[in-house]
C-alpha positions as CSV (number, residue, x, y, z in Angstrom):
1,X,-84.0,3.7,38.5
2,X,-81.1,5.3,40.9
3,X,-80.1,8.7,40.5
4,X,-76.9,10.2,42.5
5,X,-76.4,13.8,42.1
6,X,-73.2,15.7,43.8
7,X,-72.7,12.8,46.2
8,X,-70.1,13.1,48.5
9,X,-68.9,10.5,51.4
10,X,-66.2,10.7,53.6
11,X,-64.4,8.4,56.6
12,X,-62.8,10.7,59.0
13,X,-60.4,12.9,57.1
14,X,-60.3,10.4,54.2
15,X,-62.6,11.6,51.1
16,X,-63.7,8.6,49.2
17,X,-65.4,10.5,46.7
18,X,-67.3,13.8,46.0
19,X,-69.1,15.6,43.7
20,X,-70.2,12.1,42.1
21,X,-73.3,11.7,39.5
22,X,-74.5,8.7,38.4
23,X,-77.7,7.7,36.9
24,X,-78.7,4.0,36.9
25,X,-81.3,3.4,34.1
26,X,-83.4,-0.2,33.7
27,X,-81.7,-2.5,31.4
28,X,-77.6,-0.7,32.8
29,X,-75.3,-3.4,33.2
30,X,-72.2,-1.9,34.8
31,X,-68.6,-3.7,36.2
32,X,-67.7,-1.2,39.2
33,X,-63.7,-1.3,39.1
34,X,-61.1,0.7,41.1
35,X,-57.8,-0.1,42.9
36,X,-58.1,-1.5,46.5
37,X,-59.7,0.7,49.0
38,X,-61.3,3.4,46.6
39,X,-64.5,2.8,48.0
40,X,-66.8,0.7,45.8
41,X,-68.1,-1.5,48.3
42,X,-69.2,1.2,50.3
43,X,-70.7,3.2,46.8
44,X,-72.7,0.4,46.6
45,X,-74.2,0.6,50.4
46,X,-74.7,4.5,49.8
47,X,-76.3,3.2,46.7
48,X,-78.7,0.9,48.7
49,X,-79.5,3.5,51.3
50,X,-77.5,1.5,53.8
51,X,-75.1,4.4,54.1
52,X,-75.9,7.9,54.4
53,X,-73.9,10.5,52.4
54,X,-72.0,13.8,53.7
55,X,-73.9,15.7,50.8
56,X,-75.7,15.2,47.9
57,X,-78.8,13.2,47.2
58,X,-79.6,9.5,46.0
59,X,-82.9,9.2,44.1
60,X,-84.8,5.9,43.9
61,X,-87.9,5.6,41.6
62,X,-90.9,4.4,42.9
63,X,-91.3,0.0,42.7
64,X,-87.5,-0.2,42.6
65,X,-86.8,-3.5,44.0
66,X,-83.1,-3.5,45.0
67,X,-81.3,-6.9,45.7
68,X,-77.3,-7.2,47.3
69,X,-74.9,-10.0,47.6
70,X,-71.8,-8.3,49.7
71,X,-68.8,-10.4,49.3
72,X,-69.2,-12.4,52.2
73,X,-73.0,-13.8,52.9
74,X,-72.4,-16.8,54.9
75,X,-74.8,-16.2,57.8
76,X,-76.1,-19.4,59.8
77,X,-79.7,-20.2,59.1
78,X,-81.6,-22.6,61.5
79,X,-83.1,-24.9,58.3
80,X,-82.5,-26.7,55.1
81,X,-80.8,-25.1,51.9
82,X,-84.1,-25.3,49.9
83,X,-85.6,-23.6,53.5
84,X,-82.8,-20.4,53.0
85,X,-83.7,-20.0,49.1
86,X,-87.3,-20.4,50.2
87,X,-87.0,-17.1,52.4
88,X,-87.1,-14.9,48.8
89,X,-90.5,-15.3,49.2
90,X,-91.2,-15.2,53.0
91,X,-93.9,-13.0,52.2
92,X,-96.0,-15.5,50.5
93,X,-94.7,-18.2,53.2
94,X,-96.2,-16.2,55.6
95,X,-99.4,-16.4,53.8
96,X,-99.4,-19.9,53.6
97,X,-99.0,-20.5,57.0
98,X,-102.0,-18.1,58.2
99,X,-103.9,-20.1,55.5
100,X,-103.1,-23.1,56.9
101,X,-104.0,-21.8,60.3
102,X,-107.0,-20.3,59.3
103,X,-108.2,-23.7,57.6
104,X,-107.4,-25.2,61.2
105,X,-109.7,-22.9,62.6
106,X,-112.7,-23.4,60.0
107,X,-112.6,-27.3,60.7
108,X,-113.7,-26.6,64.2
109,X,-115.7,-23.8,64.1
110,X,-119.7,-23.9,63.9
111,X,-122.3,-22.5,61.3
112,X,-123.7,-19.6,62.9
113,X,-120.7,-19.0,65.0
114,X,-120.7,-14.9,64.2
115,X,-116.5,-15.2,63.0
116,X,-116.9,-17.4,60.1
117,X,-118.0,-14.9,57.8
118,X,-114.6,-13.0,58.5
119,X,-112.3,-15.7,58.5
120,X,-114.2,-17.3,55.3
121,X,-113.6,-13.6,53.5
122,X,-109.7,-13.7,54.8
123,X,-109.1,-17.1,53.9
124,X,-110.2,-16.0,50.5
125,X,-108.0,-12.7,50.0
126,X,-105.1,-15.6,50.9
127,X,-106.1,-17.9,48.4
128,X,-106.3,-15.4,45.8
129,X,-103.1,-13.7,46.5
130,X,-101.1,-16.8,46.4
131,X,-102.7,-17.7,43.3
132,X,-101.9,-14.7,41.7
133,X,-98.2,-15.2,42.8
134,X,-98.0,-18.6,41.8
135,X,-97.3,-20.0,44.9
136,X,-97.5,-23.9,43.4
137,X,-94.3,-22.9,41.5
138,X,-91.9,-21.4,44.1
139,X,-90.2,-24.5,45.4
140,X,-89.9,-25.9,41.6
141,X,-88.0,-22.8,40.8
142,X,-86.3,-22.6,44.3
143,X,-84.7,-25.9,43.4
144,X,-83.9,-24.9,39.8
145,X,-81.8,-22.2,40.6
146,X,-79.8,-24.5,43.8
147,X,-79.3,-27.5,41.0
148,X,-78.0,-24.4,38.5
149,X,-75.5,-23.6,41.6
150,X,-73.9,-26.8,42.6
151,X,-76.5,-28.3,45.1
152,X,-77.8,-32.0,44.4
153,X,-81.4,-32.7,44.9
154,X,-80.0,-34.9,47.9
155,X,-78.1,-31.5,49.4
156,X,-81.3,-29.2,48.9
157,X,-82.7,-30.7,51.7
158,X,-79.6,-31.1,54.1
159,X,-79.2,-28.6,57.0
160,X,-77.5,-25.5,55.6
161,X,-75.6,-25.4,58.9
162,X,-73.3,-28.4,57.6
163,X,-72.2,-27.0,54.5
164,X,-69.2,-24.5,54.3
165,X,-69.3,-20.8,53.9
166,X,-68.8,-21.0,50.4
167,X,-72.3,-23.4,50.0
168,X,-74.0,-21.0,52.5
169,X,-72.8,-17.6,50.3
170,X,-74.7,-19.9,47.1
171,X,-77.6,-20.8,49.2
172,X,-77.8,-16.7,49.8
173,X,-76.8,-16.1,46.2
174,X,-80.0,-18.5,45.1
175,X,-82.4,-16.5,47.7
176,X,-81.1,-13.1,46.2
177,X,-82.0,-14.1,42.7
178,X,-85.2,-15.7,43.3
179,X,-86.4,-12.5,45.0
180,X,-86.7,-11.1,41.2
181,X,-85.2,-7.5,41.9
182,X,-85.2,-4.6,39.2
183,X,-81.9,-3.6,40.3
184,X,-78.9,-6.1,41.5
185,X,-75.6,-5.5,43.2
186,X,-73.0,-8.1,43.2
187,X,-70.0,-7.6,45.5
188,X,-67.4,-10.5,44.3
189,X,-70.1,-12.9,43.5
190,X,-67.8,-15.6,41.7
191,X,-65.5,-16.2,44.9
192,X,-66.7,-19.1,46.0
193,X,-68.4,-20.5,42.5
194,X,-66.7,-23.3,41.0
195,X,-66.8,-23.5,36.4
196,X,-70.2,-24.8,36.1
197,X,-71.9,-22.6,38.7
198,X,-70.0,-19.4,37.3
199,X,-71.5,-20.5,33.7
200,X,-74.8,-20.8,35.1
201,X,-74.8,-17.6,36.4
202,X,-73.3,-16.0,33.7
203,X,-76.4,-17.4,31.6
204,X,-78.6,-16.4,34.2
205,X,-77.4,-12.9,34.2
206,X,-77.7,-12.7,30.6
207,X,-81.4,-13.2,30.7
208,X,-82.1,-10.7,33.5
209,X,-83.8,-8.1,32.5
210,X,-83.2,-5.4,35.4
211,X,-80.1,-3.4,35.7
212,X,-76.5,-4.8,37.4
213,X,-73.9,-3.3,39.2
214,X,-71.0,-5.9,39.9
215,X,-67.6,-5.7,41.5
216,X,-65.7,-8.7,40.4
217,X,-61.6,-9.8,40.1
218,X,-62.7,-12.0,37.1
219,X,-62.2,-10.5,33.9
220,X,-64.0,-13.1,31.8
221,X,-67.0,-13.1,34.2
222,X,-67.0,-9.0,33.4
223,X,-66.9,-9.5,30.0
224,X,-69.9,-11.6,29.9
225,X,-72.6,-9.5,32.3
226,X,-71.2,-6.2,31.7
227,X,-71.6,-3.6,29.0
228,X,-70.1,-0.7,30.6
229,X,-67.5,0.2,33.3
230,X,-67.6,2.8,36.2
231,X,-64.0,3.0,37.5
232,X,-64.0,4.6,40.5
233,X,-60.4,6.4,41.2
234,X,-59.6,9.3,43.5
235,X,-62.8,10.3,44.6
236,X,-64.2,10.7,40.8
237,X,-66.5,8.2,38.8
238,X,-65.1,7.7,35.2
239,X,-67.4,6.3,32.2
240,X,-66.2,3.5,29.7
241,X,-69.0,2.7,27.5
242,X,-67.9,-0.6,26.1
243,X,-66.6,-4.0,27.9
244,X,-64.2,-4.7,30.4
245,X,-61.4,-6.0,28.2
246,X,-62.1,-2.7,25.9
247,X,-62.1,-0.2,29.0
248,X,-58.2,-2.0,30.1
249,X,-57.0,-0.6,26.5
250,X,-58.8,2.2,26.9
251,X,-57.8,3.4,30.3
252,X,-54.0,3.4,29.0
253,X,-54.7,5.2,26.1
254,X,-56.6,8.0,28.2
255,X,-54.0,8.3,31.0
256,X,-51.5,8.4,27.7
257,X,-53.4,11.8,26.5
258,X,-53.5,13.1,29.8
259,X,-49.8,12.8,30.0
260,X,-49.4,14.5,26.7
261,X,-51.8,17.2,27.7
262,X,-49.9,17.6,31.1
263,X,-46.8,17.5,29.4
264,X,-47.8,20.3,26.7
265,X,-49.2,22.6,29.7
266,X,-45.6,22.0,31.4
267,X,-43.4,23.0,28.3
268,X,-45.8,26.1,28.2
269,X,-45.4,27.3,31.8
270,X,-41.6,26.4,31.7
271,X,-41.3,29.2,28.7
272,X,-43.4,31.6,30.6
273,X,-41.3,30.7,33.7
274,X,-38.3,32.0,31.6
275,X,-39.9,35.2,30.4
276,X,-41.0,35.9,34.2
277,X,-37.2,34.9,35.7
278,X,-35.5,37.3,32.9
279,X,-37.5,40.4,32.6
280,X,-39.5,40.0,36.1
281,X,-37.1,42.7,37.8
282,X,-37.2,45.4,34.7
283,X,-39.4,47.9,34.8
284,X,-40.2,48.1,31.2
285,X,-41.3,44.7,31.4
286,X,-42.9,44.5,34.5
287,X,-46.3,44.3,33.2
288,X,-46.0,41.8,30.5
289,X,-44.3,40.1,33.5
290,X,-47.3,40.0,35.6
291,X,-49.1,39.0,32.8
292,X,-47.4,36.1,32.3
293,X,-47.4,35.0,35.9
294,X,-51.6,35.4,35.5
295,X,-51.4,32.5,32.2
296,X,-49.0,30.1,34.5
297,X,-51.8,30.5,37.4
298,X,-54.4,29.8,34.9
299,X,-51.9,26.8,32.9
300,X,-51.6,25.5,36.9
301,X,-55.4,25.1,37.0
302,X,-55.2,23.1,33.5
303,X,-53.2,20.2,34.8
304,X,-54.7,17.0,35.2
305,X,-54.5,14.6,38.2
306,X,-53.5,11.8,36.3
307,X,-55.5,8.4,37.6
308,X,-54.4,6.3,40.2
309,X,-51.5,3.5,39.3
310,X,-51.9,1.4,41.4
311,X,-48.8,-0.6,43.2
312,X,-48.0,-3.8,41.9
313,X,-46.3,-6.6,43.9
314,X,-43.1,-7.7,42.1
315,X,-41.9,-11.3,42.6
316,X,-40.2,-14.1,40.0
317,X,-40.1,-17.9,41.1
318,X,-36.5,-18.6,42.1
319,X,-35.1,-21.1,39.5
320,X,-36.1,-24.6,39.9
321,X,-32.7,-27.2,40.9
322,X,-32.0,-29.3,38.4
323,X,-34.3,-32.4,37.8
324,X,-34.9,-35.5,35.5
325,X,-37.2,-35.4,32.6
326,X,-40.1,-37.2,34.8
327,X,-41.4,-35.4,38.3
328,X,-44.0,-37.4,39.3
329,X,-46.2,-40.1,38.1
330,X,-49.5,-42.0,39.4
331,X,-50.0,-45.6,37.9
332,X,-53.7,-46.6,38.0
333,X,-54.3,-44.9,41.5
334,X,-57.1,-45.3,43.4
335,X,-57.8,-42.6,46.7
336,X,-61.5,-42.9,49.1
337,X,-62.3,-42.1,52.6
338,X,-63.8,-45.3,54.1
339,X,-66.0,-47.2,51.6
340,X,-66.3,-44.1,48.8
341,X,-63.6,-44.0,46.1
342,X,-63.1,-40.2,45.5
343,X,-61.5,-41.2,41.8
344,X,-60.2,-44.7,40.8
345,X,-57.4,-45.3,37.7
346,X,-55.5,-42.6,37.5
347,X,-52.8,-42.7,35.3
348,X,-50.6,-39.5,35.0
349,X,-47.3,-38.4,34.5
350,X,-45.7,-34.9,35.4
351,X,-43.1,-33.7,33.4
352,X,-40.4,-30.7,33.7
353,X,-41.8,-27.8,32.2
354,X,-45.5,-29.0,32.2
355,X,-48.3,-26.4,33.3
356,X,-51.4,-28.4,34.1
357,X,-54.7,-27.4,35.5
358,X,-57.0,-29.5,37.4
359,X,-60.4,-28.6,36.5
360,X,-64.1,-30.0,37.8
361,X,-67.0,-29.5,40.0
362,X,-66.7,-28.4,44.0
363,X,-66.5,-31.8,45.8
364,X,-65.0,-34.0,42.8
365,X,-61.7,-34.5,44.0
366,X,-59.6,-31.8,42.6
367,X,-57.6,-31.0,45.5
368,X,-57.7,-34.7,47.2
369,X,-56.0,-35.3,43.6
370,X,-53.4,-32.6,43.9
371,X,-52.6,-33.7,47.5
372,X,-52.1,-37.4,46.3
373,X,-49.6,-36.2,43.4
374,X,-47.8,-33.9,46.5
375,X,-47.4,-37.3,48.4
376,X,-49.6,-35.5,51.4
377,X,-52.3,-38.6,50.9
378,X,-51.4,-42.3,50.2
379,X,-53.5,-43.9,47.5
380,X,-55.4,-46.8,48.4
381,X,-54.5,-48.8,45.1
382,X,-52.1,-48.0,42.7
383,X,-48.7,-46.2,43.1
384,X,-47.2,-42.9,43.0
385,X,-43.5,-42.8,41.8
386,X,-41.7,-40.0,42.7
387,X,-37.8,-39.0,42.0
388,X,-34.8,-38.1,44.0
389,X,-34.3,-34.7,42.5
390,X,-38.0,-33.5,42.3
391,X,-38.9,-30.8,45.2
392,X,-42.1,-29.9,45.8
393,X,-43.7,-26.4,46.7
394,X,-47.1,-27.0,47.5
395,X,-49.7,-24.1,48.1
396,X,-52.9,-24.8,49.9
397,X,-56.0,-23.4,48.9
398,X,-56.5,-22.1,52.5
399,X,-53.2,-21.1,52.9
400,X,-53.8,-18.0,54.2
401,X,-56.4,-19.0,57.1
402,X,-53.3,-21.1,57.9
403,X,-51.2,-18.3,59.1
404,X,-50.5,-17.9,62.8
405,X,-53.1,-15.1,63.7
406,X,-50.4,-14.0,66.5
407,X,-47.5,-14.1,64.4
408,X,-46.5,-10.8,62.4
409,X,-46.3,-10.9,58.5
410,X,-42.5,-10.8,59.1
411,X,-42.8,-13.8,61.6
412,X,-44.9,-16.0,59.0
413,X,-42.0,-15.9,57.2
414,X,-39.3,-16.6,59.7
415,X,-41.1,-19.7,60.6
416,X,-40.6,-21.4,57.2
417,X,-37.5,-19.4,55.7
418,X,-33.8,-21.2,55.7
419,X,-30.9,-19.4,57.6
420,X,-29.5,-17.8,54.3
421,X,-32.8,-16.1,53.6
422,X,-33.1,-14.3,57.0
423,X,-31.3,-10.7,56.1
424,X,-33.6,-10.8,53.0
425,X,-37.3,-11.1,54.2
426,X,-37.5,-7.7,54.3
427,X,-36.8,-7.0,50.9
428,X,-39.1,-10.1,49.6
429,X,-42.0,-8.7,51.6
430,X,-41.4,-5.2,50.3
431,X,-41.7,-6.9,47.0
432,X,-45.2,-8.1,47.7
433,X,-46.2,-4.6,49.2
434,X,-44.9,-4.8,52.7
435,X,-43.0,-1.8,53.7
436,X,-42.1,-0.2,56.7
437,X,-43.8,-1.3,59.6
438,X,-46.6,-3.1,57.7
439,X,-44.4,-6.0,57.9
440,X,-44.9,-6.0,62.0
441,X,-48.5,-6.0,61.2
442,X,-50.6,-9.3,62.8
443,X,-51.9,-11.7,60.7
444,X,-55.2,-11.9,62.4
445,X,-56.0,-8.0,61.2
446,X,-54.7,-8.6,57.3
447,X,-57.5,-8.5,54.5
448,X,-57.4,-11.7,52.7
449,X,-55.3,-10.5,49.8
450,X,-52.9,-9.6,52.2
451,X,-53.0,-12.8,53.9
452,X,-53.0,-14.2,50.2
453,X,-49.8,-12.1,50.0
454,X,-48.0,-13.6,53.1
455,X,-48.8,-17.1,51.9
456,X,-47.5,-16.9,48.1
457,X,-44.4,-15.4,49.8
458,X,-43.7,-18.1,51.5
459,X,-43.6,-20.9,48.7
460,X,-40.7,-18.5,47.3
461,X,-38.4,-19.5,50.3
462,X,-37.3,-23.2,49.0
463,X,-36.4,-23.7,45.4
464,X,-38.7,-26.5,43.5
465,X,-39.2,-27.9,40.4
466,X,-42.7,-28.8,41.0
467,X,-45.4,-26.4,42.1
468,X,-48.8,-27.4,43.1
469,X,-51.3,-24.5,43.8
470,X,-54.4,-24.9,44.8
471,X,-56.5,-21.7,44.3
472,X,-53.9,-19.1,44.0
473,X,-55.7,-16.5,42.7
474,X,-58.2,-16.2,45.5
475,X,-58.5,-12.8,47.1
476,X,-55.8,-11.4,44.5
477,X,-57.0,-7.9,42.7
478,X,-56.6,-7.5,39.0
479,X,-53.2,-6.4,39.3
480,X,-51.9,-9.2,41.7
481,X,-53.4,-11.7,39.1
482,X,-51.7,-10.0,36.3
483,X,-48.1,-10.5,38.3
484,X,-49.1,-13.9,39.4
485,X,-49.8,-15.1,36.0
486,X,-46.6,-13.5,34.4
487,X,-44.5,-15.4,37.3
488,X,-46.0,-18.7,36.4
489,X,-45.5,-18.1,32.8
490,X,-42.0,-17.8,33.2
491,X,-41.3,-20.3,35.4
492,X,-39.1,-23.0,34.2
493,X,-40.4,-25.8,36.6
494,X,-44.0,-27.6,36.2
495,X,-46.6,-26.5,37.6
496,X,-50.1,-28.0,38.7
497,X,-52.8,-25.8,39.3
498,X,-56.5,-26.0,40.9
499,X,-58.2,-23.2,40.0
500,X,-61.5,-21.8,38.6
501,X,-59.8,-18.5,37.1
502,X,-60.2,-19.0,33.4
503,X,-58.3,-16.5,32.3
504,X,-55.1,-17.9,34.3
505,X,-55.8,-21.5,32.7
506,X,-56.2,-19.9,29.4
507,X,-52.8,-18.3,29.3
508,X,-50.9,-20.8,31.4
509,X,-51.9,-24.4,30.9
510,X,-50.4,-26.9,28.2
511,X,-52.9,-29.6,29.4
512,X,-55.9,-30.4,31.6
513,X,-56.8,-33.0,33.6
514,X,-60.7,-33.2,34.3
515,X,-62.1,-34.9,37.9
516,X,-65.4,-36.1,37.1
517,X,-67.8,-38.9,38.3
518,X,-64.6,-40.8,39.8
519,X,-62.8,-40.9,36.9
520,X,-59.4,-38.8,36.1
521,X,-59.4,-37.7,32.3
522,X,-56.2,-35.9,30.7
523,X,-56.8,-33.4,27.9
524,X,-53.9,-32.9,25.8
525,X,-53.5,-29.1,24.7
526,X,-54.7,-25.8,26.3
527,X,-57.9,-24.9,28.4
528,X,-59.7,-23.4,24.8
529,X,-59.4,-26.7,23.3
530,X,-60.7,-28.4,26.9
531,X,-63.9,-26.2,26.6
532,X,-64.3,-26.7,23.1
533,X,-64.3,-30.6,23.6
534,X,-66.4,-30.6,26.9
535,X,-68.8,-28.3,24.9
536,X,-68.9,-30.8,21.9
537,X,-69.6,-33.6,24.6
538,X,-72.3,-31.9,26.3
539,X,-74.2,-31.2,22.9
540,X,-73.3,-34.6,22.0
541,X,-75.1,-35.6,24.8
542,X,-77.8,-33.3,24.4
543,X,-78.5,-33.9,20.7
544,X,-78.6,-37.5,19.4
545,X,-78.2,-37.9,15.6
546,X,-81.0,-37.4,13.5
547,X,-81.4,-40.7,11.2
548,X,-83.8,-41.3,8.0
549,X,-86.1,-43.7,6.7
550,X,-83.4,-46.1,6.0
551,X,-81.8,-45.7,9.4
552,X,-78.4,-43.7,7.7
553,X,-77.2,-40.8,9.9
554,X,-78.7,-37.6,8.2
555,X,-77.0,-34.7,10.0
556,X,-75.7,-34.4,13.7
557,X,-78.9,-32.4,15.2
558,X,-77.6,-29.4,16.9
559,X,-78.7,-28.9,20.3
560,X,-80.8,-24.7,20.1
561,X,-78.8,-22.1,22.0
562,X,-76.1,-19.6,21.2
563,X,-73.4,-21.6,20.0
564,X,-75.7,-23.5,17.4
565,X,-76.0,-22.3,13.6
566,X,-80.1,-23.6,13.6
567,X,-83.0,-23.9,16.4
568,X,-84.1,-21.6,18.7
569,X,-82.5,-20.7,21.5
570,X,-84.6,-21.5,25.0
571,X,-85.2,-18.1,26.7
572,X,-86.1,-16.8,30.0
573,X,-85.1,-18.1,33.2
574,X,-87.4,-21.2,33.0
575,X,-85.1,-23.1,31.0
576,X,-83.2,-26.3,32.6
577,X,-79.3,-25.6,32.8
578,X,-78.9,-28.5,31.7
579,X,-80.8,-27.4,28.8
580,X,-78.6,-24.8,27.9
581,X,-75.3,-26.0,28.6
582,X,-74.9,-26.8,24.9
583,X,-75.7,-23.2,23.4
584,X,-72.1,-21.8,24.7
585,X,-69.9,-23.1,21.5
586,X,-69.5,-20.9,20.0
587,X,-68.1,-18.5,23.0
588,X,-65.9,-21.1,24.5
589,X,-62.9,-18.8,23.5
590,X,-64.5,-15.5,25.0
591,X,-65.6,-17.3,28.1
592,X,-61.8,-18.5,28.6
593,X,-60.2,-15.3,28.2
594,X,-58.0,-16.1,25.8
595,X,-59.5,-13.8,23.0
596,X,-59.0,-16.8,20.5
597,X,-61.5,-17.8,17.8
598,X,-62.8,-21.7,18.2
599,X,-60.9,-24.1,16.4
600,X,-62.4,-26.0,13.3
601,X,-59.9,-28.7,13.6
602,X,-60.5,-31.7,15.2
603,X,-60.6,-31.7,18.7
604,X,-58.2,-33.6,21.3
605,X,-59.5,-36.2,22.4
606,X,-58.9,-36.8,26.5
607,X,-56.8,-39.8,27.9
608,X,-58.5,-42.1,28.2
609,X,-60.9,-41.3,25.6
610,X,-64.2,-40.6,27.3
611,X,-65.7,-37.0,25.7
612,X,-63.7,-36.0,22.4
613,X,-65.8,-35.0,19.7
614,X,-65.4,-32.8,16.7
615,X,-66.8,-28.8,16.4
616,X,-67.4,-28.1,12.5
617,X,-69.6,-25.9,10.0
618,X,-73.3,-27.1,9.7
619,X,-72.1,-28.4,6.0
620,X,-70.3,-31.8,6.2
621,X,-67.5,-30.3,3.5
622,X,-67.6,-26.7,5.3
623,X,-68.5,-24.9,1.7
624,X,-71.5,-22.5,2.4
625,X,-73.6,-21.7,-0.3
626,X,-72.1,-18.8,-2.8
627,X,-74.6,-16.1,-2.2
628,X,-74.0,-16.4,1.3
629,X,-70.1,-16.5,0.9
630,X,-70.5,-13.1,-1.3
631,X,-72.6,-11.4,1.3
632,X,-69.7,-11.9,3.8
633,X,-67.4,-10.4,1.6
634,X,-69.2,-7.4,1.1
635,X,-69.6,-6.9,5.3
636,X,-66.5,-7.4,5.2
637,X,-65.2,-4.6,2.8
638,X,-68.0,-2.2,4.0
639,X,-66.7,-3.1,8.1
640,X,-62.9,-2.4,6.8
641,X,-63.9,0.6,5.4
642,X,-66.2,1.8,8.2
643,X,-63.1,1.2,10.7
644,X,-60.6,3.4,8.6
645,X,-62.8,6.0,8.3
646,X,-63.1,6.2,12.3
647,X,-59.8,5.6,13.0
648,X,-58.5,8.6,10.5
649,X,-61.0,10.6,12.2
650,X,-59.8,9.4,15.9
651,X,-56.0,10.2,15.1
652,X,-57.5,13.5,14.1
653,X,-59.4,13.9,17.3
654,X,-56.0,12.7,19.5
655,X,-54.2,15.5,18.1
656,X,-56.5,17.8,18.9
657,X,-57.6,16.6,22.4
658,X,-53.6,16.8,23.3
659,X,-53.9,20.4,22.2
660,X,-54.2,22.7,25.6
661,X,-55.2,25.4,23.5
662,X,-58.4,23.5,23.3
663,X,-59.3,23.2,26.6
664,X,-60.1,26.7,26.9
665,X,-63.3,26.6,25.5
666,X,-65.2,24.0,27.6
667,X,-67.9,23.4,25.3
668,X,-65.6,22.7,22.7
669,X,-63.5,20.3,24.5
670,X,-66.5,18.1,25.5
671,X,-68.0,18.2,22.1
672,X,-64.8,16.8,21.1
673,X,-64.3,14.2,23.7
674,X,-67.6,12.8,23.2
675,X,-67.5,12.5,19.8
676,X,-64.3,10.5,20.5
677,X,-65.7,8.0,23.0
678,X,-68.5,7.8,20.1
679,X,-66.1,6.7,17.5
680,X,-64.2,4.3,20.3
681,X,-67.2,2.8,21.4
682,X,-68.4,2.1,17.4
683,X,-64.7,0.9,16.2
684,X,-64.9,-1.6,19.5
685,X,-68.6,-2.4,18.1
686,X,-67.1,-2.9,14.2
687,X,-63.8,-5.0,15.3
688,X,-66.1,-7.3,17.1
689,X,-68.1,-7.8,14.1
690,X,-65.8,-8.4,11.9
691,X,-63.8,-10.9,14.7
692,X,-67.4,-13.1,14.0
693,X,-67.6,-12.6,10.2
């Protein structure tokens, strides 16, 4: 659909990319990744035709319809949420308006008017065109998409101007999806989505048949929607025909191979250099020395520029002050505004060492509950108990936006730093990648990620034994998220975090609090256990028990979908999002980012009990027919044999590719690299199948 040929683009003297070639074909699903500032968004805009490259060509196939969601798409719109989504069909809406105007004109025209024939012909053309494009289904489809993205039916008819920037971005995303593009570009689409909306978008994109290029820092999202990765780094585009998780490992392997190749080249150069130094001045060895100098020059050209290794923030939370076992407790707490309760009857106890995630849809009251736990909001009813040794550290969702714009980065820390911290503030900022004159930058010129790093550094200035964090990973890149996860994992105090980052929850949490429908439910166990319980609850609600003629339960009816062992999966985008939710049970662990297999044991029930349930095999006793067991055993043996053969060949190829002499024959080297990449992709597929079995 799009072909880029020998592309070059620069900003001033800085070259973002050059000699870049890329053919994007129908059905390609690509994750475009790279360090911050590498030019990913710029490359998207070049592909869209918004920016003109310095040299090279962009070829767009005839009939290609492009769709683009920029990173910040919260534009103003004079109309309702539904009206914004319906803008996707502006040409059809214009035809409807013209047809309505023609009908009004025809009602007042006489039968002998000479314009009658022309007006009737035009009205017929418009009516035929509207019927051809199923105009009567447009509003229904728009409401379905808006519902999937979290808008209630009542909210869909409200003015868009009443909503926050994040919700306006969702309305823009709905309009984009409704245009039905053949090639879709998404730049950080999950930034303002809660978990239900993210899952809905993932399901939608799985059914999307066009090409897809997505830039995102959400690892779980990339694993679900992309089948290949393109890495933009140091002006070059590298291809990885594998999932995002596999790419992370493969990238390090490639770097190690390149480093090993460079080491071999440098050793050979050192040997030749010693010969030149020893015999270069002797007449009898002059010709040999000159030959060695030429060999050194050729070897220098063979050295490979290693991929960019981005700078990483470095920090750890200070040791928590001494405290008792219980840090804060809520007893039958309710909170609301005016006559409306946000939640009621909440009973929670946060103990030292707890790692708790608060989840729920946007607007359910997650941040409100966090602020009640922190003592920032007084409950309407019930009691919040805190203890003398409890020391709170609070990170607000919009902490980065509360920085004083006219303050420098250093001044932003100085206004909250204790006296003993003043001499060490520059060192602390250096750990957050603010070095030299960067600490004198004004907060108003910082990027979103930089402001988030400043806000994070501020909460390290006062030791705490209970951290309350509201969306701490927002705007952080992948490297920053990884460091934050490690710091939180090693922190000895208690953590309560509101987040939509599934990989963070899967790695960190030991308990989950769900806020939904005005209730606060506590789930023991980690995020994977919560996901399985939630999906089992949804499946139980969607699939009533099947009963025989005598009224006895025969077997639990399973909702059709990806997670069921029987039943057809609803296909196409016409399936209602709620009807599709139960189908994701088998992928709960994958979505959470942990990679663990779904547990077959009884799932933990929430406290108070609300939604438990069990996930189990199709048969009550868990046994499978003998023939099926034998078939699976045979397939496992075959896969193990195939894996062993390919791994043996991969080791041989790695040895060959580490030899610099191989690269003297460009054709042979390319063949070896191609075979190596093919085997790696096959191994990834085989391991995935083995995991499924």
